[in-house]
OpenMM code with the backbone's topology and positions (N, CA, C; nanometers):
from openmm import Vec3, app, unit

residues = "MET HIS LYS ILE ILE SER LEU PHE THR ILE SER PHE LEU CYS LEU SER ALA SER ALA GLY GLU VAL VAL PHE GLU GLY TYR PRO THR LYS LYS VAL GLU VAL THR GLU GLN ALA SER ASP THR TYR GLU LEU SER ASN SER GLN SER SER GLU TYR LYS VAL ILE ILE MET ARG GLU GLY ASP LYS TYR TYR TRP SER THR ARG ASN ASN ILE GLN LEU VAL PRO THR ARG SER GLY ILE TYR ILE THR PHE ILE ALA VAL ASN GLY ALA GLY TYR VAL ARG THR LEU GLU GLU GLU LEU GLN GLU LEU PHE LYS MET MET PRO GLU GLU GLU GLN LYS LYS GLN TYR LEU TYR ILE GLU HIS LEU ILE HIS GLN LEU GLY SER ILE THR TYR TYR GLY ARG".split()
positions = [
    Vec3(1.6822, -1.5774, -3.0380),
    Vec3(1.7000, -1.6297, -2.9276),
    Vec3(1.6582, -1.5504, -2.8233),
    Vec3(1.7331, -1.4334, -2.8030),
    Vec3(1.7491, -1.3583, -2.6872),
    Vec3(1.6120, -1.3044, -2.6542),
    Vec3(1.5370, -1.2768, -2.7879),
    Vec3(1.4004, -1.1967, -2.7553),
    Vec3(1.2881, -1.3382, -2.6852),
    Vec3(1.3091, -1.4433, -2.7400),
    Vec3(1.2403, -1.5350, -2.6703),
    Vec3(1.2530, -1.5710, -2.5076),
    Vec3(1.3987, -1.5872, -2.4904),
    Vec3(1.4131, -1.6069, -2.3524),
    Vec3(1.3828, -1.4542, -2.2883),
    Vec3(1.3748, -1.3416, -2.3280),
    Vec3(1.3170, -1.2301, -2.2687),
    Vec3(1.1589, -1.2461, -2.2560),
    Vec3(1.1161, -1.2859, -2.3628),
    Vec3(0.9344, -1.2880, -2.3475),
    Vec3(0.9047, -1.4023, -2.2420),
    Vec3(0.9668, -1.5154, -2.2445),
    Vec3(0.9619, -1.5939, -2.1686),
    Vec3(0.9671, -1.5650, -2.0026),
    Vec3(1.0953, -1.4970, -1.9865),
    Vec3(1.0778, -1.4100, -1.8216),
    Vec3(1.0125, -1.3372, -1.8147),
    Vec3(0.9476, -1.2476, -1.9209),
    Vec3(0.8315, -1.1718, -1.8680),
    Vec3(0.6896, -1.2265, -1.8233),
    Vec3(0.6942, -1.3372, -1.9191),
    Vec3(0.5412, -1.3951, -1.8969),
    Vec3(0.5900, -1.4582, -1.7741),
    Vec3(0.6723, -1.5270, -1.7374),
    Vec3(0.7058, -1.5868, -1.6017),
    Vec3(0.6862, -1.5102, -1.5010),
    Vec3(0.7320, -1.3641, -1.4937),
    Vec3(0.7200, -1.3048, -1.3957),
    Vec3(0.5672, -1.2688, -1.3867),
    Vec3(0.5277, -1.2126, -1.4882),
    Vec3(0.3588, -1.1665, -1.5054),
    Vec3(0.2878, -1.2850, -1.4356),
    Vec3(0.2791, -1.4105, -1.4748),
    Vec3(0.2266, -1.5149, -1.4075),
    Vec3(0.2634, -1.5495, -1.2471),
    Vec3(0.3801, -1.5213, -1.2040),
    Vec3(0.3896, -1.5419, -1.0669),
    Vec3(0.3681, -1.4209, -0.9892),
    Vec3(0.3371, -1.2808, -1.0528),
    Vec3(0.3091, -1.1688, -0.9724),
    Vec3(0.1453, -1.2105, -0.9350),
    Vec3(0.0621, -1.2630, -1.0472),
    Vec3(-0.0673, -1.2799, -1.0570),
    Vec3(-0.1136, -1.3927, -0.9465),
    Vec3(0.0091, -1.4991, -0.9327),
    Vec3(-0.0570, -1.6186, -0.8460),
    Vec3(-0.0342, -1.5676, -0.6818),
    Vec3(-0.0096, -1.4220, -0.6475),
    Vec3(0.0107, -1.4319, -0.5052),
    Vec3(-0.1309, -1.3929, -0.4614),
    Vec3(-0.1376, -1.3611, -0.3350),
    Vec3(-0.2786, -1.3453, -0.2500),
    Vec3(-0.2606, -1.1920, -0.2367),
    Vec3(-0.3838, -1.1450, -0.2313),
    Vec3(-0.3732, -0.9913, -0.1767),
    Vec3(-0.4391, -1.0039, -0.0358),
    Vec3(-0.3288, -0.9269, 0.0619),
    Vec3(-0.3500, -0.9292, 0.1921),
    Vec3(-0.3988, -0.7983, 0.2426),
    Vec3(-0.3954, -0.7102, 0.1691),
    Vec3(-0.4399, -0.5590, 0.2105),
    Vec3(-0.4899, -0.4977, 0.0604),
    Vec3(-0.6002, -0.4253, 0.0738),
    Vec3(-0.6161, -0.3235, -0.0306),
    Vec3(-0.6921, -0.2069, 0.0194),
    Vec3(-0.6476, -0.0794, -0.0049),
    Vec3(-0.7014, 0.0548, 0.0579),
    Vec3(-0.6944, 0.1538, -0.0114),
    Vec3(-0.7923, 0.2181, -0.0168),
    Vec3(-0.8258, 0.3512, -0.1057),
    Vec3(-0.8167, 0.4911, -0.0278),
    Vec3(-0.7132, 0.5583, -0.0528),
    Vec3(-0.7038, 0.7067, 0.0279),
    Vec3(-0.8155, 0.7919, 0.0130),
    Vec3(-0.8047, 0.8399, 0.0796),
    Vec3(-0.9158, 0.9715, 0.0805),
    Vec3(-0.8510, 1.1257, 0.1238),
    Vec3(-0.7308, 1.0997, 0.1655),
    Vec3(-0.6503, 1.2173, 0.2072),
    Vec3(-0.4909, 1.1821, 0.1475),
    Vec3(-0.4240, 1.3258, 0.0921),
    Vec3(-0.2957, 1.3222, 0.0688),
    Vec3(-0.2118, 1.4066, 0.1474),
    Vec3(-0.1168, 1.4041, 0.1647),
    Vec3(-0.0262, 1.5072, 0.2570),
    Vec3(0.1024, 1.5038, 0.1974),
    Vec3(0.1357, 1.6180, 0.1199),
    Vec3(0.3067, 1.6229, 0.0272),
    Vec3(0.3504, 1.7313, 0.1641),
    Vec3(0.5120, 1.6690, 0.2071),
    Vec3(0.5624, 1.7548, 0.2934),
    Vec3(0.6644, 1.7587, 0.1927),
    Vec3(0.7484, 1.8841, 0.1955),
    Vec3(0.8733, 1.9538, 0.1100),
    Vec3(0.9662, 2.0290, 0.2244),
    Vec3(1.0830, 2.0714, 0.1751),
    Vec3(1.1548, 2.1494, 0.2652),
    Vec3(1.0979, 2.2908, 0.2725),
    Vec3(1.0098, 2.3289, 0.1812),
    Vec3(0.9393, 2.4768, 0.2029),
    Vec3(0.7711, 2.4483, 0.2528),
    Vec3(0.7284, 2.3450, 0.2346),
    Vec3(0.5905, 2.3608, 0.2470),
    Vec3(0.5269, 2.2321, 0.2861),
    Vec3(0.4059, 2.2269, 0.3358),
    Vec3(0.3061, 2.1286, 0.3762),
    Vec3(0.2046, 2.1373, 0.3007),
    Vec3(0.1565, 2.0529, 0.2306),
    Vec3(0.0131, 2.0596, 0.1880),
    Vec3(-0.0680, 1.9410, 0.1938),
    Vec3(-0.2184, 1.9739, 0.2300),
    Vec3(-0.3063, 1.8459, 0.2404),
    Vec3(-0.3914, 1.8438, 0.1654),
    Vec3(-0.4519, 1.7665, 0.0795),
    Vec3(-0.5445, 1.7407, -0.0089),
    Vec3(-0.6805, 1.6429, 0.0045),
    Vec3(-0.7865, 1.6834, 0.0041),
    Vec3(-0.8701, 1.5564, -0.0077),
    Vec3(-0.9078, 1.5145, -0.1400),
    Vec3(-0.9200, 1.3510, -0.1482),
    Vec3(-0.9004, 1.3028, -0.2753),
    Vec3(-1.0437, 1.2807, -0.3179),
    Vec3(-1.0878, 1.2711, -0.4545),
    Vec3(-1.1887, 1.2278, -0.5151),
    Vec3(-1.1950, 1.0973, -0.5361),
    Vec3(-1.2976, 1.0575, -0.5729),
    Vec3(-1.3124, 0.8982, -0.6031),
    Vec3(-1.2208, 0.8513, -0.7035),
    Vec3(-1.2109, 0.9079, -0.8174),
    Vec3(-1.1452, 0.8770, -0.9152),
    Vec3(-0.9619, 0.8814, -0.8486),
    Vec3(-0.9517, 0.9798, -0.7902),
    Vec3(-0.8130, 0.9695, -0.7381),
    Vec3(-0.7695, 0.8728, -0.6376),
    Vec3(-0.8914, 0.8409, -0.5504),
    Vec3(-0.8693, 0.7437, -0.4704),
    Vec3(-0.8504, 0.6041, -0.5141),
    Vec3(-0.9104, 0.5773, -0.6273),
    Vec3(-0.8648, 0.4459, -0.7221),
    Vec3(-0.7373, 0.4613, -0.7923),
    Vec3(-0.7080, 0.6096, -0.8369),
    Vec3(-0.5673, 0.5743, -0.9029),
    Vec3(-0.4844, 0.5463, -0.7845),
    Vec3(-0.4631, 0.6109, -0.6520),
    Vec3(-0.3735, 0.5907, -0.5372),
    Vec3(-0.3937, 0.4939, -0.4745),
    Vec3(-0.4574, 0.3834, -0.4797),
    Vec3(-0.4856, 0.2767, -0.4081),
    Vec3(-0.3728, 0.2108, -0.3715),
    Vec3(-0.3795, 0.1196, -0.2705),
    Vec3(-0.2277, 0.0556, -0.2135),
    Vec3(-0.2948, -0.0894, -0.2318),
    Vec3(-0.2046, -0.1686, -0.2701),
    Vec3(-0.1943, -0.3238, -0.2890),
    Vec3(-0.1043, -0.3958, -0.2347),
    Vec3(-0.1206, -0.4761, -0.1048),
    Vec3(-0.0078, -0.5555, -0.0630),
    Vec3(-0.0350, -0.6922, -0.0846),
    Vec3(0.0617, -0.8114, -0.1601),
    Vec3(0.0428, -0.9116, -0.1922),
    Vec3(0.1237, -1.0103, -0.1324),
    Vec3(0.0997, -1.1339, -0.1254),
    Vec3(0.1790, -1.2264, -0.0420),
    Vec3(0.2182, -1.3514, -0.1291),
    Vec3(0.3166, -1.3916, -0.1583),
    Vec3(0.3621, -1.5250, -0.2268),
    Vec3(0.4393, -1.5810, -0.1232),
    Vec3(0.4184, -1.7027, -0.0791),
    Vec3(0.4495, -1.7636, 0.0147),
    Vec3(0.4696, -1.7066, 0.1268),
    Vec3(0.6305, -1.7012, 0.1661),
    Vec3(0.6139, -1.6088, 0.2769),
    Vec3(0.6792, -1.4593, 0.2704),
    Vec3(0.6988, -1.4129, 0.1437),
    Vec3(0.7127, -1.2574, 0.0974),
    Vec3(0.6027, -1.2202, 0.0700),
    Vec3(0.6261, -1.0428, 0.1145),
    Vec3(0.5383, -0.9561, 0.1004),
    Vec3(0.5769, -0.8874, -0.0253),
    Vec3(0.4639, -0.7883, -0.0975),
    Vec3(0.5251, -0.7212, -0.1928),
    Vec3(0.4462, -0.5902, -0.2101),
    Vec3(0.4764, -0.4916, -0.2520),
    Vec3(0.4006, -0.3525, -0.2584),
    Vec3(0.3481, -0.3423, -0.3886),
    Vec3(0.2554, -0.4316, -0.4163),
    Vec3(0.2126, -0.4423, -0.5759),
    Vec3(0.1910, -0.2866, -0.6347),
    Vec3(0.1374, -0.2083, -0.5921),
    Vec3(0.1148, -0.0787, -0.6193),
    Vec3(0.2476, 0.0178, -0.6305),
    Vec3(0.3557, -0.0488, -0.5777),
    Vec3(0.4817, 0.0435, -0.5646),
    Vec3(0.5912, -0.0351, -0.6721),
    Vec3(0.5593, -0.0809, -0.7843),
    Vec3(0.6677, -0.1668, -0.8577),
    Vec3(0.7192, -0.2791, -0.7878),
    Vec3(0.6237, -0.3237, -0.7121),
    Vec3(0.6634, -0.4952, -0.6270),
    Vec3(0.7541, -0.4770, -0.5527),
    Vec3(0.7891, -0.3645, -0.4940),
    Vec3(0.8924, -0.3667, -0.3629),
    Vec3(0.8725, -0.4567, -0.2691),
    Vec3(0.9714, -0.5465, -0.2328),
    Vec3(0.9439, -0.6477, -0.1189),
    Vec3(0.9420, -0.5608, 0.0133),
    Vec3(0.8235, -0.6125, 0.1010),
    Vec3(0.8037, -0.5672, 0.2244),
    Vec3(0.8541, -0.6525, 0.3249),
    Vec3(0.8495, -0.5934, 0.4604),
    Vec3(0.8920, -0.6836, 0.5909),
    Vec3(0.7858, -0.6486, 0.6701),
    Vec3(0.7017, -0.7326, 0.7158),
    Vec3(0.6010, -0.6818, 0.8056),
    Vec3(0.6204, -0.7154, 0.9179),
    Vec3(0.6121, -0.6109, 1.0193),
    Vec3(0.6214, -0.5981, 1.1349),
    Vec3(0.4981, -0.5706, 1.2401),
    Vec3(0.4877, -0.6701, 1.3490),
    Vec3(0.3842, -0.6312, 1.4497),
    Vec3(0.3944, -0.5817, 1.5653),
    Vec3(0.3012, -0.4883, 1.5923),
    Vec3(0.3119, -0.4144, 1.7477),
    Vec3(0.1890, -0.3910, 1.7787),
    Vec3(0.1651, -0.4244, 1.8939),
    Vec3(-0.0175, -0.4485, 1.9466),
    Vec3(-0.1073, -0.4878, 1.8381),
    Vec3(-0.2120, -0.3480, 1.8093),
    Vec3(-0.3004, -0.3696, 1.7399),
    Vec3(-0.2585, -0.3529, 1.5488),
    Vec3(-0.1245, -0.3170, 1.5293),
    Vec3(-0.0897, -0.2463, 1.4133),
    Vec3(-0.0222, -0.3742, 1.3475),
    Vec3(-0.0235, -0.3584, 1.2056),
    Vec3(0.0985, -0.4423, 1.1322),
    Vec3(0.1656, -0.3424, 1.0522),
    Vec3(0.2877, -0.3074, 1.0318),
    Vec3(0.3584, -0.2308, 0.9507),
    Vec3(0.4395, -0.3119, 0.8546),
    Vec3(0.4061, -0.2760, 0.7266),
    Vec3(0.4806, -0.3512, 0.6020),
    Vec3(0.6192, -0.2512, 0.5647),
    Vec3(0.7199, -0.2704, 0.5972),
    Vec3(0.8410, -0.1453, 0.5694),
    Vec3(0.8931, -0.2047, 0.4207),
    Vec3(0.9051, -0.1141, 0.3398),
    Vec3(0.9929, -0.1379, 0.2412),
    Vec3(1.1265, -0.1590, 0.2461),
    Vec3(1.1983, -0.2746, 0.2045),
    Vec3(1.3316, -0.3058, 0.1944),
    Vec3(1.4240, -0.1972, 0.1594),
    Vec3(1.3729, -0.1236, 0.0373),
    Vec3(1.4794, -0.0353, -0.0400),
    Vec3(1.4363, 0.0842, 0.0656),
    Vec3(1.3846, 0.1056, 0.1526),
    Vec3(1.3660, 0.2433, 0.2262),
    Vec3(1.2802, 0.3227, 0.1622),
    Vec3(1.1921, 0.2761, 0.0848),
    Vec3(1.0969, 0.3531, -0.0176),
    Vec3(0.9794, 0.4316, 0.0908),
    Vec3(0.9692, 0.3424, 0.1836),
    Vec3(0.8302, 0.4036, 0.2812),
    Vec3(0.7819, 0.2752, 0.3573),
    Vec3(0.6663, 0.2782, 0.3900),
    Vec3(0.5880, 0.1553, 0.4603),
    Vec3(0.4234, 0.1959, 0.4516),
    Vec3(0.3526, 0.0852, 0.4892),
    Vec3(0.1868, 0.0788, 0.5054),
    Vec3(0.1796, 0.0172, 0.6516),
    Vec3(0.0886, 0.1257, 0.7031),
    Vec3(0.0787, 0.0593, 0.8375),
    Vec3(-0.0794, 0.0382, 0.8265),
    Vec3(-0.1314, -0.0808, 0.8987),
    Vec3(-0.2798, -0.0825, 0.9094),
    Vec3(-0.3072, -0.1489, 1.0294),
    Vec3(-0.4532, -0.2040, 1.0675),
    Vec3(-0.4804, -0.2842, 1.1668),
    Vec3(-0.4480, -0.4443, 1.1393),
    Vec3(-0.4504, -0.5132, 1.2483),
    Vec3(-0.4314, -0.6430, 1.2206),
    Vec3(-0.5517, -0.6993, 1.1836),
    Vec3(-0.5374, -0.8083, 1.0700),
    Vec3(-0.6654, -0.8564, 0.9969),
    Vec3(-0.7940, -0.8437, 1.0598),
    Vec3(-0.7957, -0.9387, 1.1699),
    Vec3(-0.9211, -0.9259, 1.2640),
    Vec3(-0.9945, -0.7973, 1.2831),
    Vec3(-0.9208, -0.6984, 1.3259),
    Vec3(-0.9404, -0.5565, 1.3489),
    Vec3(-1.0051, -0.4941, 1.2318),
    Vec3(-0.9144, -0.5458, 1.1085),
    Vec3(-0.9962, -0.4861, 0.9623),
    Vec3(-1.1212, -0.5179, 0.9446),
    Vec3(-1.1371, -0.6377, 0.9717),
    Vec3(-1.2716, -0.6970, 0.9514),
    Vec3(-1.3869, -0.6145, 1.0684),
    Vec3(-1.3438, -0.5884, 1.1496),
    Vec3(-1.4548, -0.5296, 1.2281),
    Vec3(-1.4602, -0.3729, 1.2056),
    Vec3(-1.3432, -0.3256, 1.1504),
    Vec3(-1.3513, -0.1735, 1.0958),
    Vec3(-1.4800, -0.1843, 0.9890),
    Vec3(-1.4516, -0.2747, 0.9070),
    Vec3(-1.5634, -0.2774, 0.7771),
    Vec3(-1.6941, -0.3345, 0.8382),
    Vec3(-1.7042, -0.3782, 0.9622),
    Vec3(-1.8508, -0.4298, 0.9758),
    Vec3(-1.9408, -0.2657, 1.0284),
    Vec3(-1.8313, -0.1829, 1.0942),
    Vec3(-1.8713, -0.0603, 1.1522),
    Vec3(-1.9742, 0.0105, 1.0480),
    Vec3(-2.0789, 0.0982, 1.1069),
    Vec3(-2.1527, 0.1661, 1.0068),
    Vec3(-2.0960, 0.2831, 0.9130),
    Vec3(-2.1006, 0.3250, 0.8123),
    Vec3(-2.0241, 0.3884, 0.7207),
    Vec3(-2.0161, 0.5258, 0.7604),
    Vec3(-2.0662, 0.5806, 0.8392),
    Vec3(-2.0669, 0.7048, 0.9091),
    Vec3(-1.9329, 0.7231, 0.9845),
    Vec3(-1.9272, 0.5888, 1.0992),
    Vec3(-1.8421, 0.5850, 1.1899),
    Vec3(-1.6980, 0.5515, 1.1089),
    Vec3(-1.7154, 0.4754, 0.9982),
    Vec3(-1.5729, 0.4584, 0.9165),
    Vec3(-1.5353, 0.5792, 0.8591),
    Vec3(-1.6029, 0.6917, 0.8238),
    Vec3(-1.5384, 0.8169, 0.7535),
    Vec3(-1.4861, 0.9090, 0.8580),
    Vec3(-1.5219, 0.8489, 0.9808),
    Vec3(-1.4528, 0.9528, 1.1154),
    Vec3(-1.3034, 0.8980, 1.1141),
    Vec3(-1.2512, 0.7903, 1.0866),
    Vec3(-1.1417, 0.7433, 1.1167),
    Vec3(-1.0748, 0.6802, 0.9737),
    Vec3(-0.9427, 0.6413, 0.9748),
    Vec3(-0.8597, 0.5837, 0.8703),
    Vec3(-0.8179, 0.4388, 0.9419),
    Vec3(-0.8134, 0.3719, 0.8380),
    Vec3(-0.7796, 0.2167, 0.8293),
    Vec3(-0.6318, 0.2077, 0.8032),
    Vec3(-0.5720, 0.2735, 0.7472),
    Vec3(-0.4292, 0.2713, 0.6934),
    Vec3(-0.3504, 0.4141, 0.6514),
    Vec3(-0.2496, 0.4163, 0.6838),
    Vec3(-0.1634, 0.5178, 0.6262),
    Vec3(-0.0491, 0.4464, 0.5233),
    Vec3(-0.0027, 0.5297, 0.4226),
    Vec3(0.0810, 0.4950, 0.3586),
    Vec3(0.1726, 0.5745, 0.3247),
    Vec3(0.3135, 0.5671, 0.3642),
    Vec3(0.3832, 0.6845, 0.3865),
    Vec3(0.4920, 0.6303, 0.2924),
    Vec3(0.5515, 0.7553, 0.1848),
    Vec3(0.6452, 0.7292, 0.0745),
    Vec3(0.7408, 0.8088, 0.0992),
    Vec3(0.8750, 0.7955, 0.0834),
    Vec3(0.9855, 0.9107, 0.1206),
    Vec3(1.0226, 0.9433, -0.0620),
    Vec3(0.9991, 1.1009, -0.0595),
    Vec3(0.9844, 1.1501, -0.1995),
    Vec3(1.1151, 1.2209, -0.1974),
    Vec3(1.1922, 1.2370, -0.2585),
    Vec3(1.3321, 1.3236, -0.2665),
    Vec3(1.3669, 1.3528, -0.1254),
    Vec3(1.3628, 1.4747, -0.0917),
    Vec3(1.3832, 1.5030, 0.0531),
    Vec3(1.2480, 1.5355, 0.1137),
    Vec3(1.1505, 1.4999, 0.0819),
    Vec3(1.0178, 1.5040, 0.1652),
    Vec3(0.9447, 1.4041, 0.1409),
    Vec3(0.8181, 1.3916, 0.1775),
    Vec3(0.7321, 1.3024, 0.1551),
    Vec3(0.5971, 1.2892, 0.1147),
    Vec3(0.5368, 1.2021, 0.0925),
    Vec3(0.3816, 1.1774, 0.0420),
    Vec3(0.3181, 1.0735, 0.1653),
    Vec3(0.2098, 1.1280, 0.1988),
    Vec3(0.1497, 1.0308, 0.2892),
    Vec3(0.0005, 0.9879, 0.2564),
    Vec3(-0.0300, 0.9097, 0.2437),
    Vec3(-0.1875, 0.8635, 0.2159),
    Vec3(-0.2613, 0.8195, 0.3665),
    Vec3(-0.3806, 0.8699, 0.3955),
    Vec3(-0.4764, 0.7988, 0.4742),
    Vec3(-0.6021, 0.7653, 0.4142),
    Vec3(-0.6352, 0.6154, 0.4379),
    Vec3(-0.7398, 0.6102, 0.3543),
    Vec3(-0.8120, 0.4568, 0.4302),
    Vec3(-0.9256, 0.4044, 0.3696),
    Vec3(-0.9689, 0.3010, 0.4350),
    Vec3(-0.9705, 0.1886, 0.3228),
] * unit.nanometer
topology = app.Topology()
chain = topology.addChain("A")
for resn in residues:
    res = topology.addResidue(resn, chain)
    for name in ("N", "CA", "C"):
        topology.addAtom(name, app.Element.getBySymbol(name[0]), res)
């Protein structure tokens, strides 16, 4: 009986996770790792960009960092930016407001490559990992 309840719970959670709406999806092109000893910057390949993509979902009035174990996020707005802050302190994602994201995507590809659409900042042990992308 316990296994049946567990399977039901897992099925329900999977269905509820897929019922959300994607509010942001981004692909990083640069990764910066910072530790106590060093700071390293990497340009990411297309396959790495897909591997490290960021997805933020909305379910009702709640937001989740889908690509980071569905950590709940709290959106805050400041000027043209919206920052989704993880409730557990794991990091944040900052991007442009939706209307400006659409304008960014309408820019010529050469212009888009000169700028970033978002930053994803992760606290990692006593350092951090930051992704910049479009």
